[in-house]
C-alpha positions as CSV (number, residue, x, y, z in Angstrom):
1,M,107.1,94.1,133.8
2,E,105.1,93.0,130.9
3,A,105.2,91.7,127.5
4,G,106.8,94.1,125.2
5,E,109.7,95.5,127.2
6,G,113.4,94.9,126.7
7,V,117.2,95.6,127.0
8,S,120.0,97.6,125.6
9,S,123.0,96.0,123.9
10,A,126.2,94.4,125.3
11,T,129.1,96.8,125.6
12,P,132.5,96.0,123.9
13,T,134.3,95.8,127.3
14,E,132.3,92.9,128.5
15,E,133.0,91.2,125.2
16,M,136.8,91.5,125.8
17,N,136.4,90.4,129.4
18,G,134.4,87.3,128.5
19,A,136.9,86.1,125.9
20,G,138.9,83.0,126.6
21,N,136.8,81.9,129.5
22,L,135.7,78.3,129.1
23,M,132.5,78.7,130.9
24,D,131.5,81.8,129.0
25,F,130.2,79.6,126.1
26,L,128.4,82.6,124.7
27,D,131.4,83.9,122.9
28,E,129.7,82.5,119.8
29,P,126.3,84.1,120.1
30,F,123.7,81.4,119.6
31,P,120.9,81.9,117.2
32,D,117.7,83.8,118.3
33,V,119.4,85.8,121.0
34,S,117.9,89.3,120.9
35,T,115.1,88.5,118.5
36,Y,111.7,89.4,119.6
37,E,108.4,87.6,120.3
38,D,105.3,88.5,118.4
39,F,103.3,91.5,119.7
40,H,106.3,92.9,121.5
41,T,108.1,96.2,121.2
42,I,111.6,96.4,119.9
43,D,114.4,98.1,121.7
44,W,115.7,100.8,119.4
45,L,118.8,101.6,121.5
46,R,119.9,98.0,121.5
47,E,119.2,97.5,117.7
48,K,121.2,100.7,116.9
49,S,124.2,99.7,118.9
50,R,124.1,96.2,117.4
51,D,124.2,97.8,114.0
52,T,127.1,100.0,115.0
53,D,129.0,97.0,116.2
54,R,128.3,95.2,112.9
55,H,129.5,98.2,110.9
56,R,132.7,98.6,113.0
57,K,133.5,94.9,112.4
58,I,133.0,95.2,108.6
59,T,135.1,98.4,108.4
60,S,138.0,96.9,110.3
61,K,137.9,93.7,108.2
62,S,137.7,95.6,104.9
63,K,141.4,96.6,105.4
64,E,142.5,93.0,105.5
65,S,141.9,91.8,101.9
66,I,140.3,92.8,98.6
67,W,137.5,90.3,99.1
68,E,136.6,91.8,102.4
69,L,136.7,95.3,100.8
70,I,134.3,94.1,98.1
71,K,132.0,92.6,100.8
72,S,132.0,96.0,102.6
73,L,131.1,97.8,99.4
74,L,128.2,95.4,98.7
75,D,127.0,95.9,102.3
76,A,127.1,99.7,101.7
77,W,125.1,99.4,98.5
78,S,122.6,96.9,99.7
79,G,120.3,99.7,101.0
80,W,120.1,101.3,97.5
81,V,119.5,97.8,95.9
82,V,116.6,97.2,98.2
83,M,115.1,100.6,97.3
84,L,115.5,99.8,93.6
85,L,113.7,96.4,94.0
86,I,110.9,98.0,96.1
87,G,110.4,100.7,93.5
88,L,110.2,98.2,90.6
89,L,107.9,95.8,92.3
90,S,105.5,98.3,93.9
91,G,105.3,100.3,90.6
92,T,104.6,97.1,88.6
93,L,101.9,96.0,91.1
94,A,100.3,99.4,91.1
95,G,100.1,99.4,87.3
96,V,98.6,96.0,87.1
97,I,96.1,96.9,89.8
98,D,95.1,100.0,87.9
99,L,94.5,98.1,84.7
100,A,92.6,95.3,86.4
101,V,90.4,97.7,88.3
102,D,89.6,99.6,85.1
103,W,88.6,96.4,83.3
104,M,86.6,94.8,86.1
105,T,84.7,98.0,87.0
106,D,83.5,98.1,83.3
107,L,82.7,94.4,83.4
108,K,79.8,95.1,85.7
109,E,78.1,97.0,82.9
110,G,79.1,95.2,79.7
111,V,81.8,93.5,77.7
112,C,84.0,94.2,74.7
113,L,83.2,91.8,71.9
114,S,86.4,92.3,69.9
115,A,88.6,91.4,72.9
116,F,87.0,90.7,76.3
117,W,90.0,91.9,78.2
118,Y,89.6,95.5,77.0
119,S,87.9,98.0,79.3
120,H,85.1,100.2,77.8
121,E,87.5,103.0,76.9
122,Q,90.1,100.7,75.3
123,C,87.4,98.9,73.4
124,C,86.2,102.1,71.8
125,W,89.7,103.4,71.2
126,T,90.4,100.6,68.9
127,S,87.0,101.0,67.1
128,N,86.8,102.7,63.7
129,E,83.1,103.6,64.2
130,T,83.4,105.9,67.1
131,T,82.4,109.5,66.6
132,F,83.7,112.3,68.8
133,D,80.3,113.2,70.3
134,D,79.4,109.6,71.1
135,R,82.9,108.5,72.1
136,D,81.5,106.2,74.7
137,K,79.4,104.3,72.2
138,C,80.8,101.8,69.8
139,P,79.4,98.6,68.3
140,Q,82.2,96.5,69.9
141,W,81.1,97.4,73.4
142,Q,77.8,95.9,74.4
143,K,75.9,96.2,77.7
144,W,74.8,92.9,79.2
145,A,71.1,93.4,78.3
146,E,72.0,94.2,74.6
147,L,74.2,91.1,74.5
148,M,71.5,88.8,76.0
149,T,68.2,90.2,74.6
150,G,69.3,92.4,71.7
151,H,67.5,95.5,73.2
152,T,69.4,98.6,74.3
153,E,66.5,100.8,75.4
154,G,63.4,100.2,77.5
155,A,62.5,99.1,81.0
156,G,63.4,95.4,80.5
157,A,66.9,96.2,79.4
158,Y,67.4,98.7,82.3
159,V,66.2,96.2,84.9
160,L,68.4,93.4,83.5
161,N,71.5,95.7,83.5
162,Y,70.6,96.8,87.0
163,F,70.3,93.2,88.2
164,L,73.6,92.1,86.6
165,Y,75.4,95.2,88.0
166,I,74.3,94.2,91.5
167,L,75.2,90.5,90.9
168,W,78.7,91.3,89.6
169,A,79.3,93.6,92.6
170,L,78.2,90.9,95.1
171,L,80.4,88.3,93.4
172,F,83.5,90.5,93.5
173,S,83.0,91.5,97.1
174,F,82.2,87.9,98.2
175,L,85.4,86.7,96.5
176,A,87.4,89.5,98.2
177,V,86.2,88.8,101.7
178,S,86.6,85.0,101.3
179,L,90.2,85.3,100.1
180,V,91.0,87.6,103.0
181,R,89.4,85.3,105.5
182,V,90.9,82.1,104.3
183,F,94.4,83.1,103.2
184,A,95.5,86.4,104.7
185,P,93.4,87.9,107.6
186,Y,95.9,90.7,107.8
187,A,95.1,91.9,104.3
188,C,91.9,93.7,105.4
189,G,91.5,97.4,106.1
190,S,93.8,100.2,104.9
191,G,96.9,99.0,106.7
192,I,98.2,102.4,107.6
193,P,97.3,102.4,111.3
194,E,99.1,99.1,111.7
195,I,102.1,100.3,109.6
196,K,102.4,103.4,111.8
197,T,102.4,101.0,114.8
198,I,105.0,98.7,113.3
199,L,107.2,101.7,112.3
200,S,107.0,102.9,115.9
201,G,108.8,99.6,117.0
202,F,106.0,97.1,117.5
203,I,106.1,93.6,116.0
204,I,103.1,92.1,114.3
205,R,104.4,89.0,112.6
206,G,102.8,88.1,109.3
207,Y,101.3,91.6,108.9
208,L,103.8,92.3,106.1
209,G,104.2,88.6,105.1
210,K,104.3,86.8,101.8
211,W,100.6,85.8,102.0
212,T,99.5,89.3,102.7
213,L,101.6,90.5,99.6
214,L,100.0,87.8,97.4
215,I,96.4,88.3,98.6
216,K,96.1,92.0,99.2
217,P,96.6,93.2,95.5
218,V,94.1,90.6,94.3
219,T,91.4,91.4,96.9
220,L,92.1,95.1,96.5
221,V,91.2,94.9,92.8
222,L,88.0,92.9,93.6
223,A,87.0,95.3,96.4
224,V,87.5,98.5,94.4
225,S,85.8,96.9,91.3
226,S,82.7,95.9,93.4
227,G,81.8,99.6,93.5
228,L,82.1,99.9,97.3
229,S,83.0,103.3,98.6
230,L,86.7,102.7,99.1
231,G,90.0,103.6,97.5
232,K,93.1,101.7,96.7
233,E,95.6,104.3,98.0
234,G,96.0,103.2,101.7
235,P,96.2,99.5,100.8
236,L,98.9,100.3,98.2
237,V,101.1,101.7,101.0
238,H,100.6,98.4,102.8
239,V,101.4,96.4,99.7
240,A,104.6,98.5,99.1
241,C,105.6,97.8,102.8
242,C,105.1,94.1,102.2
243,C,107.5,94.4,99.2
244,G,109.9,96.2,101.5
245,N,109.7,93.4,104.1
246,L,110.2,90.8,101.4
247,F,113.4,92.3,100.1
248,C,114.7,92.9,103.6
249,S,114.8,89.2,104.1
250,L,117.4,89.0,101.2
251,F,120.0,91.0,103.2
252,S,121.1,90.0,106.7
253,K,121.8,93.6,107.5
254,Y,118.0,94.2,107.4
255,S,116.6,90.8,108.2
256,K,118.5,90.6,111.5
257,N,118.0,94.1,112.7
258,E,114.5,95.4,113.4
259,A,115.5,99.1,113.5
260,K,117.2,98.9,110.1
261,R,114.2,97.0,108.7
262,R,112.0,99.9,109.8
263,E,114.1,102.4,107.9
264,V,113.4,100.4,104.8
265,L,109.7,100.2,105.5
266,S,109.5,104.0,105.9
267,A,111.0,104.3,102.4
268,A,108.6,101.7,101.1
269,A,105.6,103.7,102.4
270,A,106.9,106.6,100.4
271,A,107.0,104.4,97.3
272,G,103.5,103.3,98.0
273,V,102.0,106.8,98.0
274,S,104.2,107.6,95.0
275,V,102.4,105.0,92.9
276,A,99.0,105.4,94.5
277,F,98.8,109.1,93.5
278,G,101.6,109.4,91.0
279,A,103.2,111.9,93.5
280,P,106.8,110.9,94.3
281,I,107.6,114.0,96.4
282,G,104.2,113.9,98.1
283,G,105.0,110.2,99.0
284,V,108.3,111.1,100.7
285,L,106.5,113.9,102.7
286,F,103.6,111.6,103.5
287,S,106.1,109.0,105.0
288,L,107.8,111.8,106.9
289,E,104.7,113.6,108.2
290,E,102.2,110.8,108.6
291,V,103.6,107.3,109.0
292,S,107.2,107.3,110.1
293,Y,108.4,107.3,113.7
294,Y,112.1,107.5,113.2
295,F,113.2,109.2,109.9
296,P,116.9,109.9,109.7
297,L,118.3,111.9,106.7
298,K,119.6,108.8,105.1
299,T,116.1,107.4,105.0
300,L,114.9,110.6,103.3
301,W,117.3,110.2,100.4
302,R,116.4,106.5,100.1
303,S,112.7,107.2,100.2
304,F,113.2,109.8,97.5
305,F,115.0,107.2,95.3
306,A,112.4,104.4,96.0
307,A,109.6,106.9,95.1
308,L,111.3,107.9,91.9
309,V,111.9,104.3,90.8
310,A,108.3,103.4,91.6
311,A,106.9,106.4,89.7
312,F,109.1,105.7,86.8
313,T,108.0,102.1,86.6
314,L,104.3,103.1,86.8
315,R,104.9,105.6,84.0
316,S,106.4,102.9,81.8
317,I,103.3,100.7,82.3
318,N,101.1,103.8,81.6
319,P,97.9,102.3,83.0
320,F,95.7,105.3,82.2
321,G,96.9,105.6,78.6
322,N,97.3,109.4,79.0
323,S,101.1,109.4,79.5
324,R,100.5,110.8,83.0
325,L,101.0,109.1,86.3
326,V,97.5,109.9,87.4
327,L,93.9,109.9,86.3
328,F,93.1,113.4,87.6
329,Y,95.5,115.5,85.6
330,V,93.8,118.9,84.9
331,E,94.8,122.1,83.2
332,Y,93.0,125.2,84.2
333,H,93.4,128.4,82.1
334,T,92.3,131.1,84.5
335,P,94.0,132.5,87.6
336,W,92.2,132.6,90.9
337,Y,91.2,135.9,92.7
338,M,91.6,137.0,96.3
339,A,87.8,137.1,96.8
340,E,87.6,133.4,96.0
341,L,89.6,132.7,99.2
342,V,86.3,133.1,101.1
343,P,84.6,130.1,99.5
344,F,87.9,128.1,99.6
345,I,88.0,128.7,103.4
346,L,84.4,127.7,103.7
347,L,85.2,124.5,101.9
348,G,88.0,124.0,104.4
349,V,85.5,124.4,107.3
350,F,83.2,121.8,105.6
351,G,86.2,119.5,105.2
352,G,87.0,119.8,108.9
353,L,83.4,119.2,110.0
354,W,83.1,116.2,107.7
355,G,86.4,114.8,109.0
356,T,85.2,115.0,112.6
357,L,81.8,113.5,111.7
358,F,83.3,110.7,109.8
359,I,85.9,109.8,112.5
360,R,83.4,109.8,115.3
361,A,80.7,107.8,113.4
362,N,83.2,105.3,111.9
363,I,84.9,104.7,115.3
364,A,81.5,104.2,116.9
365,W,80.5,101.7,114.2
366,C,83.8,99.9,114.4
367,R,83.6,99.7,118.2
368,R,80.1,98.3,117.8
369,R,81.4,95.7,115.3
370,K,84.1,94.7,117.9
371,T,81.8,94.4,120.9
372,T,78.6,92.9,119.4
373,Q,77.5,89.9,117.4
374,L,78.1,91.9,114.2
375,G,81.9,91.1,114.3
376,K,81.2,87.4,114.0
377,Y,79.8,87.6,110.5
378,P,82.3,89.6,108.4
379,V,81.3,87.9,105.1
380,L,77.6,88.7,105.6
381,E,78.4,92.3,106.5
382,V,80.5,92.8,103.4
383,I,77.8,91.3,101.2
384,A,75.0,93.4,102.9
385,V,77.0,96.7,102.5
386,T,77.9,95.8,98.8
387,G,74.2,95.0,98.1
388,I,73.0,98.3,99.5
389,T,75.8,100.2,97.8
390,A,75.1,98.7,94.4
391,L,71.3,99.0,94.8
392,L,71.5,102.7,95.6
393,A,74.4,103.6,93.3
394,Y,73.2,102.3,90.0
395,P,70.3,104.8,89.3
396,N,72.6,107.8,89.8
397,P,75.1,108.1,87.0
398,Y,77.6,109.9,89.3
399,T,77.7,107.0,91.8
400,R,77.4,104.2,89.3
401,R,80.9,104.9,87.8
402,S,84.1,104.3,89.7
403,T,84.9,106.9,92.3
404,S,88.2,107.8,90.5
405,E,86.4,108.6,87.3
406,L,83.8,110.7,89.2
407,I,86.6,112.8,90.8
408,S,88.3,113.1,87.4
409,E,85.1,114.5,85.9
410,L,84.5,116.9,88.8
411,F,88.0,118.3,88.6
412,N,87.7,118.9,84.8
413,D,87.2,122.3,83.4
414,C,84.4,122.7,80.9
415,G,86.1,123.1,77.5
416,A,84.4,123.6,74.2
417,L,84.7,119.8,73.6
418,E,83.2,118.5,76.9
419,S,80.1,116.3,76.5
420,S,79.4,115.9,80.2
421,Q,76.1,117.0,81.8
422,L,78.1,119.3,84.1
423,C,79.1,121.3,81.0
424,D,75.5,121.9,79.7
425,Y,75.7,125.6,79.7
426,I,73.6,127.9,77.4
427,N,75.9,129.3,74.8
428,N,75.7,132.8,73.5
429,P,75.1,132.3,69.7
430,N,77.1,135.4,68.6
431,M,80.1,134.6,70.8
432,S,83.3,134.0,68.9
433,R,84.7,130.7,70.3
434,P,88.3,130.5,71.3
435,V,88.9,126.9,72.5
436,D,90.6,127.8,75.7
437,D,89.0,130.7,77.2
438,I,85.2,130.3,77.3
439,P,83.4,133.1,79.2
440,D,81.1,132.4,82.1
441,R,77.7,131.4,80.8
442,P,74.3,130.8,82.3
443,A,73.7,127.2,83.4
444,G,71.5,125.0,81.2
445,P,69.0,122.3,82.3
446,G,71.7,119.7,82.3
447,V,73.7,121.5,84.9
448,Y,70.7,121.8,87.2
449,N,69.9,118.2,86.7
450,A,73.6,117.3,87.5
451,L,73.5,119.4,90.6
452,W,70.5,117.4,92.0
453,Q,72.3,114.1,91.2
454,L,75.5,115.4,92.8
455,A,73.7,116.5,96.0
456,L,72.2,113.0,96.3
457,A,75.6,111.4,95.5
458,L,77.1,113.5,98.3
459,I,74.7,112.3,100.9
460,F,75.0,108.7,99.7
461,K,78.9,108.9,99.8
462,I,78.9,110.5,103.3
463,V,76.7,107.8,104.8
464,I,78.0,104.7,103.1
465,T,81.7,105.4,103.6
466,I,81.1,105.4,107.4
467,F,80.0,101.8,107.2
468,T,82.5,100.6,104.5
469,F,85.8,101.7,106.1
470,G,87.0,99.0,108.5
471,M,85.2,96.0,107.0
472,K,87.2,92.8,106.4
473,I,88.3,93.7,102.9
474,P,91.2,96.0,101.7
475,S,89.8,99.5,101.9
476,G,91.5,102.9,101.5
477,L,90.0,106.2,102.6
478,F,91.7,108.7,100.4
479,I,89.5,108.4,97.3
480,P,86.1,108.4,99.1
481,S,87.1,111.4,101.2
482,M,88.3,113.2,98.1
483,A,85.0,112.3,96.3
484,V,82.9,113.9,99.2
485,G,85.0,117.0,99.0
486,A,85.1,117.2,95.2
487,I,81.3,116.9,95.0
488,A,80.8,119.6,97.6
489,G,83.4,121.8,95.9
490,R,81.9,121.4,92.5
491,I,78.4,122.4,93.8
492,V,79.9,125.5,95.5
493,G,81.9,126.3,92.4
494,I,78.9,126.2,90.1
495,A,77.0,128.4,92.6
496,V,79.7,131.0,92.8
497,E,80.0,130.9,89.0
498,Q,76.3,131.6,88.5
499,I,76.2,134.3,91.1
500,A,79.2,136.0,89.4
501,Y,77.5,135.7,86.0
502,H,74.1,137.1,87.1
503,H,75.4,139.7,89.5
504,H,78.6,140.9,87.9
505,D,77.9,144.5,89.0
506,W,78.2,143.5,92.7
507,I,81.2,145.2,94.4
508,I,83.1,141.9,95.0
509,F,82.8,140.8,91.4
510,K,83.4,144.3,89.8
511,N,87.2,144.2,89.9
512,W,87.7,140.8,88.4
513,C,84.6,139.5,86.7
514,R,83.6,141.5,83.7
515,P,80.8,140.3,81.5
516,G,82.2,138.0,78.8
517,A,85.2,136.9,80.9
518,D,85.9,133.5,82.2
519,C,86.4,134.2,85.9
520,V,85.3,131.2,88.0
521,T,86.6,127.6,87.4
522,P,84.2,125.2,89.2
523,G,86.8,122.4,88.8
524,L,89.2,124.3,91.0
525,Y,86.6,124.4,93.8
526,A,86.3,120.6,93.5
527,M,90.0,120.2,93.8
528,V,90.1,122.5,96.9
529,G,87.1,120.6,98.4
530,A,88.8,117.3,97.9
531,A,92.0,118.5,99.6
532,A,89.9,119.9,102.5
533,C,88.0,116.7,103.2
534,L,91.1,114.5,102.9
535,G,92.8,116.9,105.4
536,G,89.9,116.8,107.8
537,V,90.0,113.0,107.9
538,T,93.7,112.4,108.0
539,R,95.0,115.7,109.5
540,M,97.8,115.9,106.9
541,T,98.9,119.4,105.8
542,V,102.2,119.7,103.9
543,S,102.2,116.3,102.2
544,L,98.5,116.8,101.4
545,V,99.1,120.0,99.5
546,V,102.0,118.6,97.6
547,I,100.1,115.4,96.8
548,M,97.2,117.5,95.5
549,F,99.2,119.6,93.2
550,E,101.3,116.7,91.9
551,L,98.1,114.8,91.4
552,T,96.4,117.5,89.3
553,G,99.4,119.5,88.0
554,G,97.8,122.7,89.3
555,L,101.0,124.4,90.5
556,E,99.5,127.9,90.6
557,Y,96.8,126.8,93.0
558,I,99.0,126.1,95.9
559,V,97.7,129.0,98.0
560,P,94.0,128.0,97.8
561,L,95.0,124.4,98.6
562,M,97.0,125.5,101.6
563,A,94.2,127.8,102.8
564,A,91.7,124.9,102.7
565,A,94.1,122.3,104.2
566,V,95.0,124.5,107.2
567,T,91.4,125.6,107.8
568,S,90.2,122.0,107.7
569,K,92.9,120.9,110.2
570,W,92.1,123.8,112.6
571,V,88.4,123.1,112.5
572,A,88.8,119.3,112.9
573,D,91.4,119.7,115.7
574,A,88.9,121.9,117.6
575,F,86.8,118.8,118.0
576,G,89.5,116.3,118.7
577,K,93.2,116.0,118.0
578,E,93.3,112.4,116.5
579,G,93.1,111.8,112.8
580,I,91.4,108.6,111.5
581,Y,94.6,106.5,111.7
582,E,95.3,107.5,115.3
583,S,91.7,106.8,116.2
584,H,92.0,103.3,114.8
585,I,95.3,102.7,116.6
586,Q,93.5,103.7,119.9
587,L,90.5,101.5,119.0
588,N,92.7,98.5,118.4
589,G,94.7,99.2,121.6
590,Y,98.1,99.2,119.8
591,P,101.0,100.4,122.0
592,Y,101.7,103.6,120.0
593,L,103.3,106.6,121.7
594,D,102.3,109.4,119.4
595,V,105.1,112.0,119.1
596,R,102.4,114.7,118.7
597,D,100.6,114.1,122.0
598,E,101.5,116.5,124.8
599,F,101.9,115.2,128.3
600,T,101.1,118.1,130.7
601,H,100.3,116.4,134.0
602,R,102.5,116.8,137.1
603,T,103.1,113.2,138.1
604,L,106.4,111.6,139.0
605,A,108.1,108.3,138.1
606,T,107.3,107.0,141.5
607,D,103.5,107.3,140.8
608,V,103.7,105.1,137.7
609,M,106.4,102.6,138.5
610,R,105.6,99.1,139.7
611,P,105.5,97.4,142.1
612,R,102.8,99.6,143.6
613,R,102.1,99.7,147.4
614,N,100.2,96.4,147.7
615,D,101.9,94.5,144.9
616,P,104.3,91.6,145.5
617,P,108.0,92.7,145.4
618,L,109.8,93.1,142.1
619,A,111.1,89.9,140.5
620,V,114.9,90.2,140.5
621,L,118.0,88.0,140.0
622,T,121.1,88.3,142.3
623,Q,124.5,88.5,140.8
624,D,126.0,85.3,142.2
625,S,123.6,83.4,144.5
626,T,120.7,82.3,142.2
627,T,120.7,78.7,141.0
628,V,119.6,77.5,137.6
629,E,116.5,76.0,139.2
630,D,115.6,79.4,140.8
631,V,115.9,81.1,137.4
632,E,113.8,78.4,135.7
633,T,111.1,78.7,138.3
634,L,111.1,82.5,138.0
635,I,110.7,82.2,134.2
636,K,107.9,79.7,134.6
637,D,105.9,81.6,137.3
638,T,106.1,85.0,135.6
639,D,105.4,86.4,132.2
640,Y,107.8,89.4,132.5
641,N,110.0,90.2,129.6
642,G,113.2,90.6,131.6
643,F,114.7,90.8,135.1
644,P,116.9,93.4,136.9
645,V,120.1,91.9,138.3
646,V,121.0,93.2,141.8
647,V,124.1,92.6,144.1
648,S,121.9,90.9,146.8
649,R,118.4,91.0,147.9
650,E,119.4,93.0,151.0
651,S,121.3,95.8,149.3
652,E,119.2,95.9,146.2
653,R,122.0,97.7,144.4
654,L,121.4,97.6,140.6
655,I,124.0,95.9,138.4
656,G,122.2,95.4,135.1
657,F,119.2,93.9,133.3
658,V,118.8,90.6,131.5
659,Q,116.1,89.6,129.0
660,R,113.8,86.7,129.6
661,R,114.3,85.2,126.1
662,D,118.1,85.4,126.4
663,L,118.0,83.7,129.8
664,T,115.8,80.9,128.5
665,L,118.0,80.2,125.5
666,A,121.2,80.5,127.5
667,I,120.2,77.9,130.1
668,K,118.8,75.6,127.4
669,N,122.0,75.9,125.4
670,A,124.2,75.4,128.5
671,R,122.4,72.2,129.5
672,Q,123.0,70.8,126.0
673,K,126.6,71.9,125.4
674,Q,128.2,72.3,128.8
675,D,129.0,69.3,131.1
676,G,128.2,69.6,134.8
677,V,125.4,72.2,134.5
678,V,122.5,70.9,136.7
679,S,119.5,72.4,138.4
680,S,121.6,73.3,141.6
681,S,124.4,75.0,139.6
682,V,124.8,78.6,140.6
683,V,124.3,81.2,137.9
684,Y,126.6,84.2,138.2
685,F,126.8,87.5,136.3
686,T,130.1,88.8,137.8
687,E,133.5,88.7,136.2
688,D,135.0,86.0,138.5
689,A,133.3,82.9,139.7
690,P,132.0,83.1,143.3
691,Q,133.9,81.1,146.0
692,L,131.9,77.9,146.3
693,P,132.5,74.6,148.3
694,A,134.2,71.9,146.3
695,S,131.2,69.7,146.5
696,N,129.0,72.2,144.6
697,P,128.3,71.5,140.9
698,Q,130.0,73.6,138.2
699,P,128.6,77.2,138.1
700,L,127.2,78.9,135.0
701,K,128.5,82.2,133.8
702,L,126.0,84.4,132.0
703,R,127.7,87.8,132.0
704,R,127.5,88.0,128.2
705,I,123.7,88.3,128.2
706,L,123.7,90.9,130.9
707,N,123.1,94.5,129.9
708,L,125.3,96.6,132.1
709,S,123.9,99.9,131.0
710,P,120.1,99.7,131.4
711,F,118.3,103.0,131.3
712,T,117.5,104.3,134.7
713,V,115.7,107.3,136.2
714,T,115.3,108.4,139.8
715,D,112.0,108.1,141.6
716,H,111.5,111.9,141.5
717,T,111.9,112.3,137.7
718,P,108.8,114.1,136.3
719,M,106.6,111.8,134.1
720,E,106.8,114.4,131.4
721,T,110.5,113.7,131.1
722,V,110.0,110.0,131.3
723,V,107.4,110.1,128.5
724,D,109.8,112.1,126.4
725,I,112.6,109.6,127.0
726,F,110.4,106.7,125.9
727,R,109.4,108.6,122.8
728,K,112.7,109.8,121.6
729,L,114.8,106.8,122.5
730,G,112.2,104.2,121.7
731,L,112.7,102.4,125.0
732,R,110.9,99.3,126.1
733,Q,111.4,99.8,129.8
734,C,113.4,101.9,132.2
735,L,114.4,101.1,135.8
736,V,113.6,103.4,138.7
737,T,116.4,103.8,141.4
738,R,117.2,106.0,144.4
739,S,120.9,106.4,145.2
740,G,121.7,103.3,143.2
741,R,119.1,101.1,144.9
742,L,116.5,99.6,142.7
743,L,112.9,100.7,143.5
744,G,110.8,99.6,140.6
745,I,110.4,99.5,136.8
746,I,108.3,101.5,134.2
747,T,107.5,99.8,130.9
748,K,106.1,101.3,127.7
749,K,102.8,99.8,128.6
750,D,102.7,101.5,132.0
751,V,103.4,104.8,130.3
752,L,100.6,104.3,127.8
753,R,98.2,103.2,130.6
754,H,99.1,106.2,132.7
755,M,98.5,108.6,129.8
756,A,95.1,106.9,129.1
757,Q,94.2,107.3,132.8
758,M,95.2,111.0,132.7
759,M,92.9,111.5,129.7
760,N,90.0,109.7,131.6
761,Q,90.1,106.7,129.2
762,D,90.1,103.1,130.1
763,P,93.7,102.1,130.9
764,E,92.9,98.5,130.2
765,S,92.2,99.3,126.5
766,I,96.0,99.3,125.9
767,M,96.7,95.7,125.1
768,F,99.1,93.7,123.1
769,N,96.7,91.6,121.1
């Protein structure tokens, strides 16, 4: 047996039996029994039964006095209190991050003279000299070249601005990677693969710790502001889970029970998505569909409450100044038509192909980073990628701005008041101009110019994101994926619009596209493309569609979004079942048993259990003939996580299972507190002490730490069933018997190795480090 396997809880009968026995000093459970080592798997069954015992105790006590009743009520309410605190803190952090990113992104280009802490937009809001057409220009906002040399135009000013843009970007990313390296190594990446692994019952100490919570928001602001192709959405889920972990430590109900703690973390993940996208319902569905392993109904309600509080807090801060929760809110005025499903489905195909390409290329690059010298220079890598990104991004106005603003512009419909290049259409002079419903018009030179720049931006984003995701800085994937899709979608949208305008007599356009009507909305295509690409990379479906329509407010466009999301999932699944998060879990070798994987091979428990044919026999303890010294030697010589207890080595009849950590602590405790316990004392797990000669030292009773109901299967159980049991019950190990005789043991790691072997992968890649 290996690290990461464990035991189920003590039953009430043995508690009664042990009571009143002097040698059973474990009546007062000593500290640290049944806590877990780092990089081990928790035992869900044991944690659940411990929580049930705790609950039973509280309920029976609550009838004794008013004080106990109040305590039981507080205990019942503690879950909701934790949710409230998570919502408040993650909402506040998200609001502050949004404001800081806004300001620091603009700082790369210039500064506000009236108040340096204002972003470009805020600076020109407060100005009296701003005109509507030039709403981005106001005397209070000066670019760096203008501030230093007094010139706004010309090659000199452009070069100086270019140089300072790159310099600021390098400074921000250098600060981010240095803070991560020095203070919180776990603050890098998006955090979702690790959170999925933690929620499946694995322990990574410090991953959700206080340092990570302090450093990740700061480095996230720096990383996003540096202009790298990454988003803040994934890391916000990690930050929210850190908040959840922090508040768990305030209540013993959660801090002492790993399974209960994971229920809170599932809800925290929902709050994280809720503030990342301003999509509370999408957040709950994301937690259910994408990250959670165990999601009871109670957690669903709590997630809903946490997401609500978080969204409400963010709305009170109002970081975007538009009284919305999100940056991308859009209002389209035209319905969509059946014929448009064809380009929507084509965008879905593009999303699936891009998802597959991205996952394969990114995993290959990350594997290269792990196995070559590249991984030894994380700071250099971040600086190199930032330098290249800034150098290539500045000349193109679509890549120079922050990715969120780019997506926002691509989603927007061209109204009469839009000043963007994308809205440079040739107007018909004798057209009466209602503000809402502008008919389709021929594209002007600005639109063709914008299309070229967008095509270059698309290629740039596709390539650079592959190298950015997975570096040693906080990096989310949602926004870059959406940007790729939105650019592709907008290009397709403008193409369809122009074809419809110039060929409105074609049979497909005849029914719905009359001359002078507004029939195609390019912004909608951008929205559908964004959903398709995000779906292709993450393989989300339901939560993705809900997040997209909450994000944009486009309720009547659910069908196009669903069509694109399903198509992209089908196309991407044709090339490989794993999404980007599952691929990163595999790459890092985390012990994650995916509920969605199917096990179809016809192997039996006896093929997987250990010991194998040429292995040494299984390390076991006997019920009443092992001495303290034997136990200590066994613990010293092996690194197994627990030991089966049998009647005798001859009969090999199974009695129970005892955990290594509990054994070590019990013996250490007994030597300190109990007189007469020496190395030659006999350890017994039975009810009554064995008959020993009078000259023998006092025996040591350890029945209380013995699990009398370990999970067992027979040697002919199909592995399909065993895998199912491991998944659904969250086991760490199960014992293999034949007619009550112990034959061997199967641990979670053995199951994962066997599954890897069956899929022709390297079984040694499943590790606990």
